[in-house]
C-alpha positions as CSV (number, residue, x, y, z in Angstrom):
1,M,38.8,82.7,69.1
2,P,40.1,83.6,72.5
3,V,41.6,80.8,74.7
4,I,40.0,80.5,78.1
5,E,42.4,79.7,80.9
6,A,41.2,77.2,83.5
7,S,42.9,76.1,86.7
8,Y,42.4,72.5,87.8
9,Y,43.3,71.8,91.5
10,T,43.9,68.1,91.7
11,D,46.3,65.4,93.0
12,P,47.4,62.1,91.3
13,A,45.9,60.2,94.3
14,C,42.6,62.1,94.5
15,P,39.8,59.5,93.9
16,W,37.3,62.2,92.9
17,S,39.7,63.6,90.3
18,W,39.8,60.1,88.9
19,A,36.0,60.0,89.0
20,L,36.0,63.2,86.9
21,E,38.2,61.9,84.1
22,P,35.1,61.2,81.9
23,S,34.1,64.9,82.3
24,L,37.6,66.1,81.6
25,R,37.6,64.0,78.3
26,R,34.2,65.4,77.4
27,L,35.4,69.0,78.0
28,Q,38.4,68.4,75.8
29,V,36.3,66.9,73.0
30,E,33.6,69.5,73.1
31,F,35.8,72.6,73.4
32,G,39.2,71.5,72.0
33,D,41.9,74.2,72.2
34,A,39.4,76.8,73.3
35,I,40.1,75.9,76.9
36,S,43.6,75.6,78.3
37,I,43.7,73.6,81.5
38,H,46.5,74.3,84.0
39,C,46.9,71.6,86.6
40,I,47.8,72.7,90.1
41,M,49.0,69.9,92.5
42,G,47.1,70.1,95.7
43,G,49.1,67.7,97.9
44,R,46.3,65.5,99.1
45,A,48.4,63.6,101.5
46,P,52.0,64.2,102.6
47,K,51.5,60.8,104.3
48,F,48.7,58.4,104.2
49,E,48.1,57.9,107.9
50,D,45.5,55.1,107.4
51,P,45.2,54.3,103.7
52,Q,43.0,51.2,104.3
53,A,40.4,53.4,105.9
54,Q,40.3,55.5,102.7
55,V,39.5,52.6,100.4
56,A,35.8,53.0,101.1
57,E,36.0,56.6,99.7
58,W,37.9,55.4,96.6
59,L,35.4,52.6,96.0
60,D,32.5,55.1,96.4
61,A,34.1,57.5,93.8
62,C,34.6,54.7,91.3
63,D,31.1,53.3,91.9
64,R,29.5,56.7,91.2
65,S,31.7,57.3,88.1
66,G,32.2,53.9,86.6
67,M,35.9,54.3,86.6
68,P,38.1,51.3,87.4
69,F,39.7,50.8,90.8
70,D,41.8,48.1,92.3
71,P,42.0,48.3,96.1
72,R,44.7,45.7,96.5
73,L,47.6,48.2,96.3
74,W,46.1,50.2,99.1
75,L,45.4,47.1,101.2
76,E,48.7,45.3,100.7
77,A,51.5,47.9,100.1
78,P,50.1,51.4,100.0
79,P,52.2,54.4,98.9
80,S,53.6,56.5,101.7
81,G,51.9,59.7,100.4
82,S,51.0,61.6,97.3
83,H,53.6,64.4,97.5
84,P,56.3,62.5,95.5
85,A,53.8,62.0,92.7
86,C,52.8,65.7,92.8
87,L,56.4,66.7,92.5
88,A,56.9,64.4,89.5
89,V,53.9,65.8,87.7
90,I,55.2,69.3,88.3
91,A,58.6,68.2,87.0
92,A,56.9,66.7,83.9
93,G,55.4,70.1,83.2
94,E,58.9,71.3,82.2
95,Q,58.4,69.2,79.0
96,G,55.2,70.9,78.1
97,A,51.5,70.8,79.0
98,V,50.7,67.9,76.7
99,V,53.4,65.7,78.2
100,Q,52.4,66.8,81.7
101,A,48.8,65.8,81.1
102,A,49.8,62.4,79.7
103,Y,52.1,61.8,82.6
104,L,49.5,62.8,85.2
105,R,47.1,60.3,83.6
106,R,49.7,57.6,83.6
107,V,50.4,58.1,87.3
108,R,46.7,58.2,88.1
109,E,46.2,54.9,86.4
110,G,49.0,53.4,88.3
111,L,47.7,54.5,91.6
112,M,44.0,53.9,91.1
113,C,43.9,50.7,89.1
114,G,47.4,49.6,88.1
115,R,48.7,48.5,91.5
116,R,51.9,50.5,91.1
117,K,53.4,51.9,94.3
118,L,54.4,55.4,93.0
119,D,56.0,57.1,95.9
120,G,59.7,57.2,95.0
121,A,61.8,58.8,92.4
122,E,62.8,55.5,90.6
123,A,59.2,54.3,90.3
124,L,58.0,57.7,89.1
125,V,60.8,58.1,86.6
126,A,60.1,54.6,85.2
127,E,56.5,55.7,84.4
128,A,57.9,58.3,82.0
129,H,59.1,55.5,79.6
130,A,55.4,54.7,78.9
131,V,54.5,58.3,78.0
132,P,55.0,59.0,74.3
133,G,57.5,61.8,73.7
134,M,58.6,62.0,77.3
135,D,62.3,62.2,78.3
136,A,62.8,60.1,81.4
137,T,66.3,61.4,81.9
138,R,65.1,65.0,81.9
139,L,62.3,64.0,84.4
140,R,64.9,62.6,86.7
141,R,66.9,65.8,86.6
142,D,63.9,68.1,87.0
143,L,62.4,66.0,89.8
144,A,65.6,66.6,91.8
145,S,65.6,70.3,91.1
146,S,65.0,72.9,93.9
147,A,62.9,74.8,91.4
148,T,60.4,71.9,91.3
149,I,60.1,72.0,95.1
150,E,59.6,75.7,95.0
151,R,56.8,75.4,92.4
152,F,55.2,72.7,94.5
153,G,55.2,75.1,97.5
154,E,53.6,77.7,95.4
155,Q,50.9,75.3,94.3
156,L,50.2,74.2,97.8
157,E,49.8,77.8,98.8
158,A,47.3,78.3,95.9
159,T,45.4,75.2,97.0
160,R,45.2,76.4,100.6
161,A,43.7,79.6,99.3
162,I,40.7,77.7,97.9
163,G,40.2,75.5,101.0
164,G,43.2,73.1,101.0
165,A,43.2,69.4,100.2
166,E,39.6,69.1,101.2
167,A,38.7,71.3,98.2
168,L,40.2,68.8,95.7
169,P,39.2,68.5,93.0
170,T,38.2,72.1,92.0
171,L,38.0,73.5,88.5
172,V,38.2,77.3,88.2
173,L,36.7,78.6,85.0
174,G,36.2,82.3,84.7
175,D,34.6,83.6,87.9
176,R,33.3,80.2,88.9
177,A,35.0,77.6,91.1
178,L,33.4,74.1,90.7
179,R,34.3,72.0,93.6
180,G,34.1,68.2,93.9
181,F,32.3,65.6,91.9
182,V,29.9,67.9,90.0
183,P,27.9,67.0,86.8
184,Y,29.6,67.7,83.5
185,E,26.8,70.1,82.7
186,D,28.1,72.4,85.4
187,W,31.6,72.4,83.9
188,R,30.1,73.1,80.4
189,A,28.0,76.0,81.7
190,A,31.0,77.6,83.4
191,A,33.0,77.2,80.2
192,V,30.3,78.9,78.1
193,A,29.9,81.7,80.7
194,A,33.6,82.3,80.6
195,G,33.4,82.8,76.8
196,A,34.5,79.4,75.5
197,Q,32.7,78.3,72.3
198,P,31.9,74.6,71.7
199,L,33.4,73.3,68.5
200,G,30.1,72.0,67.3
201,A,31.7,68.9,65.8
202,P,30.1,65.5,66.0
203,P,31.4,63.2,68.8
204,P,34.5,61.2,67.9
205,T,34.3,57.5,67.1
206,I,35.7,55.2,69.7
207,E,38.8,54.6,67.6
208,Q,39.3,58.4,67.2
209,A,39.0,58.9,70.9
210,L,41.5,56.2,71.7
211,R,43.9,57.5,69.1
212,R,43.7,61.0,70.8
213,F,43.8,59.9,74.5
214,G,45.7,56.7,74.4
215,T,43.7,54.8,77.1
216,L,40.1,55.2,78.1
217,A,37.9,53.5,80.6
218,T,34.4,52.3,79.4
219,A,32.8,55.2,81.3
220,E,35.1,57.7,79.5
221,V,34.3,56.2,76.1
222,A,30.6,56.5,76.8
223,V,30.9,60.2,77.8
224,A,33.5,61.3,75.3
225,C,31.8,59.6,72.3
226,A,28.2,60.4,73.5
227,L,27.3,56.7,73.7
228,P,24.9,55.3,76.2
229,G,26.7,53.0,78.6
230,P,25.4,49.6,77.2
231,R,26.1,50.8,73.6
232,A,29.6,51.9,74.5
233,R,30.4,48.4,76.0
234,A,28.8,46.6,73.0
235,Q,30.8,48.7,70.5
236,L,34.0,48.3,72.4
237,W,33.7,44.5,72.6
238,Q,32.8,44.4,68.9
239,L,36.0,46.3,68.1
240,A,37.9,43.9,70.4
241,L,36.4,41.0,68.4
242,D,37.7,42.7,65.3
243,W,41.2,43.0,66.8
244,K,41.0,46.8,66.7
245,V,41.1,47.5,70.4
246,V,42.4,45.7,73.5
247,A,40.8,45.5,76.9
248,E,43.3,45.7,79.8
249,K,41.4,44.2,82.8
250,R,41.5,46.4,85.9
251,F,39.8,44.5,88.7
252,T,36.4,46.4,88.7
253,S,36.4,47.2,85.0
254,A,38.9,47.7,82.1
255,L,41.0,50.2,80.3
256,W,40.9,50.2,76.5
257,R,43.5,51.0,74.0
258,L,44.0,50.5,70.2
259,T,45.9,47.4,69.2
260,D,49.6,48.0,68.5
C-alpha cells in the first residue's frame, strides 16, 4: 500500500492546532501508517505583543473542540513568543518523526494547559525528559545548531507561500489544502481522494488508545475511540475507579493517562 505524504503547517502555540488534536488522533487511528504527516513550523508569533488579548481566541478554540485550556499562564507570565518552541520542535525532528510528534505534543500541552512558560532553551530541553526515547542532551545540541535555524527559515518561507501565520493550521493532503478548524470528515475525504485506504479495523479501546498516544483529553478519547462524549466520560471515570487510568486536572477539563 502506498504511503501518502501530508504536510501539516502548525505551531506549538496555535490554539486551533490544539483544537484539531482529536481529528489528528482519529486520522492516525483510521489510516495508520498509510499517511505520513510532516509537520512544518509556521512561526505564529515571534513575539506575543498582547497575549492577554488572545486569550479569548484560545478560549473559543477550546470551547469548540472540548480540549483543555488554562489561561493563567497567559494572564500572569506569558511566553515571549512561539519561535523558540518552533526551533525546539524542528531540532527534535533530528531524532525521528515519532520523537518529534511526541515532543510537539508535550510542548503543546505545556503551553495550552500545563502553565509552563516554554520560551527558552533550558525550559524546552527540560521537556525532553518527559518524552519516552528522547535524548535531551542531543536536543540541546541540535537546538543550538545553525542547521536548525536554517530549517526554520525554510519552513517559515513555506508557510508564507500558503498565506503565512494566518493560515495556521493547514493540512495539505494530495491536491487539497484544508485550512483552519475544519470537520474531521473533510480531512478524511482528502485522505481518501489522495489514495489513502482506511485500515477498516474497529476503534481502539480507551486503554489501547492511551497506550498508543500517552495522554489524551476527553474529547480525543471520544473521537479516537468512536465514543459519544457522555459515554467517553463515563468509561474514563469507570477506568479511573478501577485504578487503570489517571485524570490529570487541567483547569477546564483533564488529560488522561494509564496508571504507572
